[in-house]
C-alpha positions, 0 to 999 in steps of 0.5 A: 745837280738838278736834271731839267725836263725836255721842253716838250715835257714841260709844255705838256705839264703846263697844258695839263695844269691850265684851266679847262676853258683855255683848253679844247673842250672834250668831245661828248663821245670822248672816253672819261679822263684817265683819273676817273676811268675804271681800272683794268682788272689785275692779272696775276701770272702764275709764279714759276718755282724752280726746285731742281738741284742739278749736280755736276761732277768731274771724274776719271776712270782707270783699269789695269791698262790705263784710263778708260774712254767712251763710257756711256750713262748705262756703264755707270751708277751714282749713289747720292746719300746712298740712294740710286740716281738717274744719270742725266748726262755723261760726256767727256769734257776735253774742251771745256775751259779749265782753271788751274791753280798752282800752289807752290810750297816755298818754306825752308824745307823745300830749299833743295827741290824748288828749282826742279819744281819750277822747271816741271811746272812751267813745262806742264802749263806749256803742254796743258794751257790752251787759249780758253784756259786760265791759270794762277800761281800762289806761293805759301810759306810764312805768308800766302802770296798771289804771284800771278792772277788768272791768265793764259799767258805762259810768259807771265806765268813762267816769270812768276814761277821763276820769281818764287823764292824760299822764305823762311823768315818770320811773317810780315804784318800784312793785310789779311788775304792773299798777298799779305799773309792771310791771317795774323798768327801767334807764332809767325813762323810756319808753313801756311798750307791749309790757309793757301788751299782755303784761299785758293778754293774760296777766293779764287775758284768758288765763282769760276765756271768749268773745270777747276784744278788745284795742284800743290807741290809740297811736303805736306807740312803745315804750321801756323795756319788759321784754317784746318785740314777740315775747313780747307777740304770743305772749301775745296769741295764747295768750289768743286775743285779737284786737288792733285798733291805732288808730294815732294820731300828730301826727308826719307822719314816723312812717313814715320809720323803717327797717323794723326800727324803724318803729313802724307796722310793729311794730304791723302785725305785732302786729295781723295775728298775732292776726287784727286790723289797724292803722287809721291815723287820724293826728290826725283826730277824724273818722277816729278815730270812723270807726276805732271804727265799723269795729271795731264793725261787725267785732265784729258780723259775726264768725264762730266756727269750730271743728275738731279738728286732724289732728296727730301723736300727743302722743308725736310732737308736743311740747305747747305747739307753735305751729300755723300756721292759714290760713282761706280763704272764696272767691277774692274774700273777705279773711279777717281771722284769726290767723296761728296758735295754741299747742296746749294739752296734752291730758289724756293729756299732763298725767297722771302 
């Protein structure tokens, strides 16, 4: 479709193209036409180059009596790649928007405990969610399924949680991604735990602002995932999400595996790398309720710490490098925080 110019613009164009004799003669004192006028000198404004990396970390502090409140920047110290840092801000973030991802293991091994998981998860969301918060629900077994997308509607989340069911059948050939099974596998039977963590962190949380939490209810077994413990951990660290793993199993021999195959050991690595932890509840309903209460208390007492790291210049340090991070707040305090972060490139590094 051609767009016609307004009549006033067409008239101006016709007048400009008409012979000079048909137009009004210019005054002798008139300035020269624009086409022959000397161009104004070009002004080059200085370009602003930003090279600051502000690191944003959430953590909680405990002592023998419980969670520690009212800390100030003078009470804590930060090491970034083993180098002391100057804390910019240290605040308690009770009211910062929160995004919660619930990851529910619906493989055959969870048949006996799924009902109590559903009841406890609904109670937890009822107590924690505020109008400014969001939550989503993913189930994982031989597939990874998004049962509820981001919402703060408790009825919608409750329906999705209650609709979760055990699926021990062979995986369907769905479209890769959340909802149809994340990846085709040579052995379709399994529990795609690492795939679920990766997709929740990478696809759901990476672009979310504010506090981000993943809560896994699982016995820690993984079979058939394309992602690994390492890649799932990295995705969680990149999204700045904290993982709490409620280790729930009816198998008393779950701890009797070797260190390399022990599901609980793998879950401990995953949780601690992000500043979370594993809470072992066995198959006890009261312990499961207590685990959700612990997570709720921790979310209400979290600190947010920021600083600008003193690191090598961008020319000396490659972008996307992993930085180790250590936060201490006194000799008798336990700090739950992530083990490190992946440095994002500064604007200078992304310019062509």
